[in-house]
LUMZAGU-94861 format. One line per field, with one value per residue (C-alpha): x, y, z; residue number from 1. Coordinates in Angstrom, 2 decimals, decimal comma. Last residue first. Layout:
east = X; ...
north = Y; ...
up = Z; ...
pos = NUM; ...
This chain:
east = 10,35; 13,24; 13,56; 16,11; 14,73; 15,95; 15,14; 12,86; 10,43; 8,05; 4,26; 4,42; 1,40; 0,28; -2,45; -3,10; -2,03; -1,27; 2,53; 1,98; 1,60; 3,47; 3,28; 5,39; 5,41; 8,11; 7,50; 9,12; 8,26; 6,56; 3,41; 4,61; 4,68; 6,38; 4,93; 3,23; 1,13; -0,16; -0,69; -2,58; -4,63; -5,61; -6,71; -10,39; -10,37; -8,68; -6,09; -7,42; -7,96; -8,17; -11,37; -11,67; -16,20; -16,27; -13,56; -11,43; -10,86; -8,34; -9,48; -6,91; -5,92; -3,13; 0,77; 4,21; 6,93; 9,35; 8,55; 5,18; 2,79; -0,66; -2,78; -5,67; -9,69; -11,07; -13,59; -15,83; -17,66; -20,75; -18,40; -17,41; -20,53; -21,67; -19,20; -19,28; -23,27; -23,19; -20,09; -22,85; -25,78; -23,99; -27,19; -26,28; -27,59; -25,70; -22,63; -22,49; -23,08; -20,05; -17,95; -19,12; -18,19; -14,83; -14,15; -14,94; -12,84; -13,52; -11,20; -13,96; -11,52; -14,05; -14,41; -10,86; -10,01; -13,06; -11,02; -8,22; -5,54; -1,63; -2,80; -4,93; -1,67; 0,87; -1,03; -4,79; -3,74; -0,75; -3,06; -5,70; -3,35; -2,95; -4,37; -3,60; -7,21; -7,99; -9,48; -10,24; -7,36; -4,86; -1,29; -2,34; -4,44; -1,16; 0,12; 3,10; 5,08; 5,30; 7,27; 5,37; 4,10; 7,60; 7,17; 7,45; 8,46; 8,68; 6,47; 6,22; 5,58; 9,35; 10,63; 8,67; 9,43; 12,81; 12,67; 11,47; 13,56; 16,47; 15,40; 15,11; 16,65; 15,13; 17,17; 16,73; 15,02; 16,51; 19,02; 17,56; 14,44; 17,39; 18,39; 15,33; 14,20; 12,18; 8,47; 8,15; 6,19; 2,73; 1,59; 0,07; -3,39; -4,57; -6,70; -6,10; -3,84; -1,17; 2,08; 3,04; 2,71; 5,38; 8,79; 10,86; 13,35; 16,19; 18,02; 18,36; 20,61; 19,83; 23,27; 22,87; 20,89; 17,14; 16,03; 14,23; 15,84; 13,42; 12,20; 11,83; 8,70; 8,21; 5,94; 7,88; 10,38; 8,91; 8,83; 5,55; 3,66; 6,79; 8,44
north = 3,71; 6,14; 6,92; 8,68; 8,56; 7,45; 9,54; 8,95; 8,29; 5,34; 3,92; 0,19; -1,22; -4,58; -6,47; -10,05; -12,76; -15,55; -15,00; -10,88; -9,08; -5,86; -2,33; 0,91; 4,30; 6,49; 9,67; 13,15; 14,77; 18,54; 17,34; 14,79; 11,02; 8,78; 5,80; 4,52; 7,58; 7,63; 3,88; 4,21; 7,06; 5,15; 2,07; 3,06; 3,40; 5,26; 5,17; 7,33; 7,89; 11,21; 11,36; 14,74; 14,22; 10,09; 9,94; 6,74; 3,99; 1,89; 0,34; 0,44; -3,31; -2,69; -3,09; -2,50; -3,26; -0,24; 1,37; 1,45; -1,10; -0,73; -4,28; -3,75; -3,69; -2,35; 0,85; 1,89; -1,46; -0,13; 0,15; -3,07; -4,62; -2,89; -4,08; -7,93; -7,63; -5,90; -9,00; -11,60; -10,17; -11,60; -12,14; -11,22; -7,40; -7,20; -8,47; -5,85; -3,15; -4,28; -4,56; -1,01; 0,26; -1,34; 0,71; 4,27; 3,18; 1,81; 2,74; 2,50; 0,18; -2,44; -2,22; -2,19; -5,27; -6,91; -6,58; -8,06; -5,11; -4,32; -2,22; -0,38; 1,14; 2,49; 4,55; 5,04; 5,35; 7,69; 9,63; 10,49; 11,51; 9,52; 10,92; 9,32; 9,71; 10,61; 13,86; 15,42; 13,46; 15,40; 13,67; 13,22; 16,65; 18,50; 17,34; 14,42; 15,25; 12,40; 9,58; 7,05; 3,33; 1,51; -1,78; -5,21; -8,77; -12,65; -11,16; -13,52; -11,42; -11,14; -10,30; -7,56; -6,72; -6,73; -4,93; -2,37; -1,51; -2,26; 0,35; -0,25; 1,29; 1,21; -0,15; 1,49; -0,33; -0,54; -2,67; -5,21; -5,89; -6,98; -9,43; -10,81; -11,04; -13,91; -13,62; -12,78; -15,96; -15,41; -13,32; -10,22; -9,66; -8,60; -4,97; -4,88; -4,37; -4,74; -5,24; -1,49; -1,00; -4,30; -2,19; -5,35; -4,27; -6,77; -8,34; -5,96; -6,89; -6,35; -6,73; -7,90; -10,75; -11,82; -15,23; -15,14; -11,90; -9,71; -8,81; -5,05; -4,72; -1,75; 1,13; 3,73; 5,65; 8,62; 12,25; 12,61; 14,41; 16,69; 16,30
up = 24,46; 24,56; 20,81; 18,87; 15,36; 11,94; 9,65; 6,35; 9,52; 8,86; 7,44; 6,69; 4,62; 4,49; 1,85; 2,97; 0,94; 3,75; 4,04; 4,18; 1,07; 0,63; 0,65; 1,52; 2,71; 3,47; 6,05; 5,41; 9,11; 8,95; 11,34; 14,23; 13,18; 16,69; 15,17; 18,73; 18,89; 15,50; 15,52; 19,09; 17,03; 14,41; 16,06; 15,49; 11,58; 9,12; 6,22; 3,23; 0,08; -1,95; -4,71; -3,18; -2,72; -2,95; -0,39; -1,08; 1,37; 2,88; 6,79; 9,69; 11,88; 13,67; 13,59; 15,51; 14,08; 14,80; 11,58; 12,10; 10,77; 8,92; 7,96; 5,58; 5,88; 2,74; 3,95; 5,99; 6,81; 5,29; 2,01; 2,05; 2,73; -0,07; -2,66; -1,65; -1,58; -5,47; -6,17; -5,16; -7,86; -10,84; -13,18; -16,63; -16,23; -12,87; -14,12; -17,13; -14,29; -12,68; -15,92; -16,55; -13,18; -13,12; -16,47; -15,35; -12,08; -8,62; -6,10; -3,09; -0,79; -1,15; -4,79; -5,48; -2,71; -4,53; -7,74; -6,36; -5,64; -6,98; -10,26; -7,39; -4,82; -6,99; -9,79; -8,53; -4,79; -5,64; -8,30; -5,50; -2,51; 0,11; 3,50; 6,96; 9,43; 12,57; 11,37; 15,14; 16,43; 14,45; 13,61; 9,52; 9,69; 10,50; 7,43; 7,14; 4,50; 2,10; 0,24; -1,42; -2,71; -2,45; -3,60; -1,63; -2,31; -1,28; 1,90; 5,15; 8,05; 9,01; 5,89; 5,57; 8,64; 8,30; 4,47; 5,92; 8,26; 6,50; 3,94; 0,52; -2,31; -5,65; -7,99; -11,57; -14,78; -17,87; -17,58; -15,17; -17,76; -20,67; -18,39; -17,59; -14,05; -12,88; -11,04; -7,98; -5,83; -4,39; -7,15; -6,44; -6,90; -10,72; -11,87; -15,59; -17,81; -15,57; -17,51; -18,44; -14,30; -13,69; -13,66; -11,80; -9,11; -8,09; -5,54; -2,67; -0,24; 3,27; 5,57; 9,25; 7,49; 7,66; 5,49; 2,27; 0,81; -0,66; -4,16; -4,64; -6,85; -9,51; -9,94; -11,87; -9,72; -7,58; -8,25; -9,29; -6,06; -6,13; -2,32
pos = 227; 226; 225; 224; 223; 222; 221; 220; 219; 218; 217; 216; 215; 214; 213; 212; 211; 210; 209; 208; 207; 206; 205; 204; 203; 202; 201; 200; 199; 198; 197; 196; 195; 194; 193; 192; 191; 190; 189; 188; 187; 186; 185; 184; 183; 182; 181; 180; 179; 178; 177; 176; 175; 174; 173; 172; 171; 170; 169; 168; 167; 166; 165; 164; 163; 162; 161; 160; 159; 158; 157; 156; 155; 154; 153; 152; 151; 150; 149; 148; 147; 146; 145; 144; 143; 142; 141; 140; 139; 138; 137; 136; 135; 134; 133; 132; 131; 130; 129; 128; 127; 126; 125; 124; 123; 122; 121; 120; 119; 118; 117; 116; 115; 114; 113; 112; 111; 110; 109; 108; 107; 106; 105; 104; 103; 102; 101; 100; 99; 98; 97; 96; 95; 94; 93; 92; 91; 90; 89; 88; 87; 86; 85; 84; 83; 82; 81; 80; 79; 78; 77; 76; 75; 74; 73; 72; 71; 70; 69; 68; 67; 66; 65; 64; 63; 62; 61; 60; 59; 58; 57; 56; 55; 54; 53; 52; 51; 50; 49; 48; 47; 46; 45; 44; 43; 42; 41; 40; 39; 38; 37; 36; 35; 34; 33; 32; 31; 30; 29; 28; 27; 26; 25; 24; 23; 22; 21; 20; 19; 18; 17; 16; 15; 14; 13; 12; 11; 10; 9; 8; 7; 6; 5; 4; 3; 2; 1
């Protein structure tokens, strides 16, 4: 799949109770409204008729909707679809790769300033702001950024399509500018997700009831798994 064939960055509102039929209420194109990195709101904004006419609905898989509702999310958005590389399931690599443009366009706009810094996703504008804060005596942010990098990135919860989750770290490599999910739990995540090289997966993001950034990664097709 071409890396830029996704719909515009949008949030899919979730029902507040799980039902047999998952109803996608509406999607809102928010990327044009994000002039600076902002945390996701606790409640999804109401859609106008004009916005509803201009945007297309992104079908949310039932396994995504069920998990996000169970975790207390008000809405979720699709990050990407990708084919699993051999390196994504290699014990030597031990990480899940996210292309540079995907991280910048579909994850970064929904992050707080601290999250952006901890995940090493700062842009030129962010560095300018950080420099001004240092000159004005704002040393606290420097310590926060250093702590995030020393710990290997931003801690995030990552779930399989079967509901199992673990803590991984989101960070960007300085050389290639690609982002990765990595950490000591990645091998177990790989084992429980049943991902194999060549599989096509969907990746969705949401904030749980505590405001923590979370991701769900799972095969687009249903697998007949004997657990």
